[in-house]
C-alpha positions in Angstrom: 73.0 -43.9 -3.8 71.4 -47.4 -3.5 74.0 -50.0 -5.2 72.6 -52.9 -5.2 69.1 -54.8 -6.1 68.4 -58.3 -5.2 65.1 -58.8 -6.7 65.2 -59.2 -10.4 63.8 -62.0 -12.5 65.2 -63.5 -15.9 64.2 -65.9 -18.4 64.3 -68.9 -16.1 60.9 -67.6 -15.0 58.9 -64.9 -16.1 61.5 -62.2 -16.4 62.1 -60.9 -20.4 65.8 -61.0 -20.4 68.6 -63.5 -20.1 70.4 -63.5 -16.7 73.6 -62.0 -18.5 71.6 -59.1 -20.0 69.9 -58.3 -16.5 73.6 -58.5 -15.3 74.7 -56.1 -17.9 72.0 -53.7 -17.4 72.6 -53.5 -13.9 76.4 -52.6 -14.4 75.0 -49.9 -16.8 73.0 -48.6 -14.5 75.7 -48.1 -12.1 74.8 -51.0 -9.6 77.6 -52.5 -7.9 76.1 -55.6 -7.2 73.1 -57.6 -8.6 70.9 -60.7 -7.8 68.7 -62.7 -9.8 66.0 -64.2 -7.6 64.6 -67.2 -9.3 60.8 -67.8 -8.5 60.7 -71.0 -6.6 58.7 -74.3 -7.9 54.9 -74.2 -6.9 52.8 -77.3 -6.7 51.0 -76.2 -9.3 51.3 -74.9 -12.9 51.8 -71.0 -13.2 53.2 -68.9 -15.9 55.8 -67.3 -13.7 57.1 -70.0 -11.4 60.2 -72.1 -12.2 60.1 -75.6 -12.6 62.3 -77.8 -10.0 64.2 -79.2 -13.0 65.4 -76.0 -14.2 67.2 -74.9 -10.9 70.5 -76.4 -11.3 70.9 -74.7 -14.9 69.9 -71.5 -13.3 72.6 -72.0 -10.6 75.4 -73.0 -13.4 74.8 -70.0 -15.3 74.8 -67.9 -12.2 78.2 -69.2 -11.3 79.5 -68.6 -14.8 78.1 -65.0 -14.4 79.9 -64.3 -11.0 83.2 -65.4 -12.6 83.0 -63.7 -15.7 81.9 -60.3 -14.1 84.3 -60.7 -11.3 85.8 -57.2 -10.4 83.3 -55.7 -12.4 79.9 -56.2 -10.6 79.3 -58.8 -7.8 76.4 -61.1 -8.9 74.1 -63.2 -6.3 71.9 -66.3 -6.8 68.9 -66.0 -5.0 65.3 -67.4 -4.8 61.9 -65.9 -4.4 60.6 -68.3 -2.1 56.5 -68.2 -2.0 54.7 -69.7 0.8 53.3 -72.2 -1.4 56.2 -73.2 -2.8 58.1 -76.9 -2.7 61.0 -77.2 0.0 64.1 -75.7 -1.9 67.7 -76.4 -1.0 68.4 -72.8 0.7 72.1 -73.8 0.7 72.4 -73.4 -3.0 71.2 -69.7 -3.0 72.9 -67.0 -1.7 69.7 -65.3 -0.1 65.9 -66.1 -0.1 63.2 -63.5 -0.6 60.1 -64.8 1.0 56.6 -63.4 -0.5 53.1 -64.5 -0.8 51.5 -64.0 -4.1 48.1 -66.1 -3.7 44.8 -66.1 -1.4 43.2 -69.5 -0.7 39.5 -69.8 -1.3 37.2 -72.7 -2.4 39.8 -75.5 -2.2 42.1 -73.3 -4.9 44.8 -70.5 -5.0 44.1 -67.0 -6.4 46.9 -64.6 -7.5 46.6 -61.3 -6.1 48.6 -59.8 -8.5 47.2 -60.7 -11.7 44.9 -57.9 -12.8 42.2 -55.8 -11.1 39.6 -57.8 -12.8 40.8 -60.8 -11.2 41.1 -59.1 -7.6 37.5 -58.1 -8.3 36.0 -61.4 -9.0 38.0 -63.1 -6.1 36.6 -60.7 -3.9 33.0 -60.9 -4.7 33.0 -64.8 -5.4 34.9 -65.9 -2.5 34.6 -63.4 0.0 31.6 -61.9 -0.5 32.8 -58.7 -1.0 34.5 -58.3 2.3 38.0 -57.1 1.6 38.8 -56.8 5.2 38.4 -60.5 5.6 40.5 -61.2 2.4 43.2 -58.9 3.5 43.1 -60.8 7.1 43.9 -64.2 5.3 46.5 -62.7 3.0 48.5 -61.3 6.1 48.1 -64.5 8.0 50.0 -65.8 5.3 52.4 -63.2 5.7 53.1 -63.7 8.8 54.0 -67.6 8.4 56.9 -66.2 6.7 58.4 -64.9 10.0 58.6 -68.9 11.0 60.8 -69.6 8.2 64.1 -69.3 9.3 65.7 -69.3 5.5 64.0 -66.4 4.5 66.3 -63.3 4.6 64.0 -60.4 3.1 60.0 -60.1 3.0 59.0 -59.4 -0.5 56.2 -56.8 -1.8 54.7 -57.1 1.9 51.5 -55.4 0.7 51.3 -56.8 -2.8 47.3 -57.4 -2.2 47.1 -53.3 -2.9 48.8 -53.6 -6.2 45.4 -52.4 -7.9 44.3 -50.0 -5.0 45.6 -46.4 -6.2 43.2 -47.1 -9.2 40.7 -49.0 -7.9 40.2 -48.7 -3.9 39.5 -52.7 -3.4 41.0 -52.4 0.3 40.7 -49.5 2.9 44.0 -49.5 4.0 43.0 -47.1 6.9 40.5 -49.5 8.2 40.9 -50.8 11.9 40.4 -54.3 10.6 42.9 -54.2 7.5 45.5 -52.3 9.8 45.1 -54.8 12.6 46.2 -57.8 10.2 48.9 -55.9 8.6 50.4 -54.8 11.9 50.2 -58.2 13.6 52.3 -59.4 10.3 54.5 -56.7 10.6 55.2 -57.3 14.5 55.9 -61.3 13.8 58.5 -60.5 10.8 60.4 -57.8 13.0 60.6 -59.9 16.0 62.6 -62.5 13.6 64.6 -59.7 12.3 63.3 -60.1 8.4 64.3 -57.1 6.4 61.6 -55.4 4.4 62.1 -54.6 0.8 60.8 -51.0 -0.6 59.8 -52.5 -3.7 59.4 -50.4 -6.8 58.0 -53.0 -9.2 54.6 -51.7 -9.2 55.6 -48.3 -10.3 57.8 -49.5 -13.3 54.7 -51.4 -14.4 52.1 -48.8 -14.1 50.2 -49.9 -11.2 51.3 -47.4 -8.4 53.0 -44.0 -8.1 54.6 -45.1 -4.8 56.6 -48.3 -3.8 55.5 -51.2 -1.7 55.0 -51.3 1.2 52.6 -48.0 1.6 54.3 -45.1 3.6 52.2 -46.0 6.6 53.3 -49.4 7.1 56.9 -48.1 6.5 56.7 -45.8 9.4 54.9 -48.6 11.4 58.2 -51.0 10.4 60.4 -47.9 11.3 58.8 -47.3 14.4 58.9 -51.2 15.7 62.9 -51.2 14.8 62.8 -52.9 11.4 65.4 -53.0 8.9 64.9 -52.4 4.9 66.4 -52.7 1.7 65.6 -51.6 -1.9 64.7 -53.6 -4.8 63.4 -53.2 -8.2 61.3 -56.5 -8.8 62.7 -56.2 -12.4 61.4 -58.2 -15.0 63.4 -56.7 -17.7 66.5 -54.6 -18.3 64.7 -51.2 -18.3 63.8 -51.6 -14.7 66.8 -52.9 -12.9 67.1 -49.9 -10.8 64.0 -48.2 -11.3 62.7 -45.6 -8.7 65.7 -46.2 -6.4 65.8 -42.4 -5.7 62.6 -42.2 -4.8 62.5 -45.2 -2.6 65.6 -43.9 -1.1 63.8 -40.5 -0.5 60.6 -42.4 1.1 63.0 -44.6 3.4 64.6 -41.4 4.9 61.2 -39.7 5.1 59.6 -42.7 7.2 62.7 -42.5 9.8 65.4 -44.8 8.2 68.7 -44.0 8.3 70.3 -47.1 6.3 69.3 -49.8 4.2 70.6 -53.5 4.4 73.0 -55.0 1.5 74.0 -58.4 0.9 77.9 -58.4 0.9 80.6 -61.3 1.1 83.0 -60.9 3.8 85.3 -63.8 4.9 83.8 -66.0 2.3 80.4 -65.5 3.8 77.7 -64.0 2.7 75.6 -61.5 5.0 73.6 -58.2 5.1 74.9 -55.2 6.3 73.8 -51.6 7.1 74.7 -49.0 4.5 74.0 -45.4 5.3 71.3 -43.4 3.3 
């Protein structure tokens, strides 16, 4: 059983529920530990990233919840740090999820997971319909996470394919797409980053399988990479969504353990847990 979720959002960013509601829902779902991962501040306005001035309040609330629920469920404070994020004091958080949410184009940045219509528009206007060029640029940014020592976990590594099941924007089997993706995976595995098997797009109705794809998960296993399981929950209904499906996928792709955050000797560290 998967007993931990480190990828969850609350009302301090774009989540629907308060931190305490998310903690209580996680406890009710049978989890033994939960981490709320605040979207780090970005250098431009978005409807989902936290503002820098909100971070101290978030951390205070997480400390309160850790104490209030001690002995019932372990509570961790995390940050989902985008490659475009402003610098954040890593020492203030228990863990860091590194993610890529945007494509740079025409002097701006465009979210890759906003909507199918937005993805179609970006590919047409800024890449001339060349999906492989967009994927190559996306995975170049993913590869940059390997050079950020603070990143513990790589979030939804193939987020660019969020709408692919229904709309087929990217040919994930094309040589160009695979080269770009594998180059990023190799760099991340070499730096011992942990990849999340993320069920968030399933709970929101966009995919029937987790991120990353089965093909990429098999490559991560072949390379000797490590995985964890995350819900990317933005509401109480999704705190442990699809965890058994994610566990079965991990086993089918060759993994025999997942990595979970634990506190040992006063230090928080990732440890293997058998599947």
